[in-house]
C-alpha positions, 0 to 999 in steps of 0.5 A: 570922841576927843574933846567931847565930855559928858560932864566937866572934869575941871576944878576951880579955886578962888581964895580972896585974902589968900595969905591973910591980907588984902594983898594976896588972892589965889585963882587956879583952874585945874584941868581934869585930863579925863578924870576928876580925882586929882583936880578935886584934890588940888582944888582943895589942898594946894592953896593951903600947902602953898600958904604954909610954905609962904608963911614959913618964908619961902619965896613963891618959886621955892614954895611951889617947888616944894609942894610939887616936887 
C-alpha cells in the first residue's frame, strides 16, 4: 500500500556548532523513498563534506553544488 511502511526509512542529522562556531548549526531530514541506504549515507557524510567546502572558502551555494553535482 503506497505511503504505508513497516518501519521508518528516513534519516535525521542535527549538528550544533556545525562550522566550529556558535553561529552555525546544521539540521537535515533525508527521505528514504523506499530504501534506507542513501538516507543513512547522507546523514553521516553530507554535513562533513559541506563543512570542508565551506572552510575552503566556498559560498554555501557553491559548497552544496560541488558536493551534489
